[in-house]
C-alpha positions, 0 to 999 in steps of 0.5 A: 586508591586509584583516581576515578576517571571523570568524563571529559568536559564538552568543548563548547566550540565543538558543540556549537560546530556540531549543532551548526553542521546538523542545522545545515544538513537539516536545511539542505534536506528541507530544500531538497524535499521542497524542490523535488516536485509532486510526483517521482519519476523512475529516474528520481526514484532510482537516484534515491535508491528506491524501487530498485527491483528490476521491472518493465511495463508489460501492458498499458491501458489508459493511464494504467500500466501493468508492471512485471517483476521477473524472478531473479536469475538462478531462482526457479519460478513458481508455476502460479504468478501473483498480481498486486493491486494497489490503492488510488491514494499513493504510489505503488512503490511502498511495496518496493521501497528499498532493497531489504524493505520490499515485499516485491523483492522478497517474494521474487526471491522465493520464486514468485513472478510478481505483477503490479497494477499501477493505476497511474496519475488520473487526469480530468478525462478519468473523472467519471470512470468508476470501479466498474471500469478499473476493476471490471475492465482494466484489472480483469484484462490484466488478470486474463493476460497474465493467466494466458501468458503463464498458461494457468487458470488462476493466479495469486492476488495480493492487495495493500490497504484500499487496494486489498479492498479492491482485491477482495471485490475482484475475488468475490466477483470471480472466485474461480480465478484466484489461487490465494488472496493476501490482504495487507492492512485491508479494511473490509468492515467499515463500521469502525474504521477509525478516524476516517469513519468520523471524518467521512460521516454521512451527516456532514461529509458529502463525497458526491459534492467533492467529486462534482466540484473537482472532477478528479480529487486533487492529490494536494487535498488528500496529502493535506488530510493524513498528517491530521490523523496523528498531529503529535506524530506529525510534529515529532517527525521534524524533531526526529529528523533533526536529532538523527540528521547526521545518521546516514542510515536513518536519513536514507530510510526517512527520505525514502518513506518521506518521498513516498508519503508525499507522492500522492496522486489525484483520485478519480471523482467517481471512484472517490464517491463510490469508496467513501459513500458505499464503503465508509458511509454505508458499509455495503461491502460487508453487508453484501450490498456493493455492486460491481459489473451489475452484480452484488458482491458477497465476500462469502463467495470467495473460495480461495485461501485468504491471508489477512495481515494487519497492524495492531497500531494502525490508525489508517486501517485499524484492526477493527476494520481489518480483523473481522474476516471470520464472519465475512469470508465464510466461504474460504479458509482464512488466516488472520495475523496481527503484528505489533506494527503501524500501517507503514512499518508492517510493510517496510519497517525492519525487522518486522517487515522481514517477518511479515514478508517471510511468513507471507511467502511461507503461507503462499508456499503451503497452499495446495493446488486447486482443482479445476471446477 
């Protein structure tokens, strides 16, 4: 009988050297992460291979800027542009994280002229500015400028997370100005908004006192909160990094999401108070009691087709807060799609993000032009 081959006995010296190499690379990563600063500028993002879709600042107002992402050469532009609305908590580039992990890149390749409204980094002078300013002044002017430039009456609106909540407010305020609405992990009904509902319970959480104390809510306060939403995953994150530290492809993806996740920005105090009190605590938007520009908003007034994308395993914007559009968006055709994903993987985790991006572009392509009222 032929001898059965046996596995080679591991060399203890080689094992030790391998573990030392992993430890050195792990410590190098931690040192680089601690030295990179709170906020990434364009040069740092580019050096990390992030936010690489070509863009330029087309319009600025205060700390806010409107970023334009031209359609790639050789791609026929669609007639209707698309405006993205982002949240106030982190930075916009989660939607352009890396090549192949970018909603902006994917939509551009399909011919959509994308604009991103970047709220910037608010300072003390922004403490008393509320949603009336950011939506009725900054966002409205951005929308009107884009429409004038492209000689159209309407545009597509895309909102991510709380940015989707803001986008829904805009669409309810001026329904005639939007051709279609895409909501990505967007809470609209805050009755059961997961752990954030518990943390912001009005019995013991007073957003007005936080806004009064800080003026602009510090980014470090926000950054310290989110790891506690899933402590087990937070602890496992370091072990996962160590176990895969020699895998360059893994490290590239990990570094990009880690850089974005720690790149929080200060939260304008008045906006913080309005969102926590009026949405999370009183659920005014779902009840039709939220006021913007002196007018109460009715989500049922939205008339454009709406695509609602949410993640089954999302602990930040859970399906219970995102998936109840049928009773809220009663004036439009809605398409709800739930994916087996998390809050972040639905937008940047391959292969699921490729599916979501493709299906979003397909849905936009299928919208028939709306007639003028």
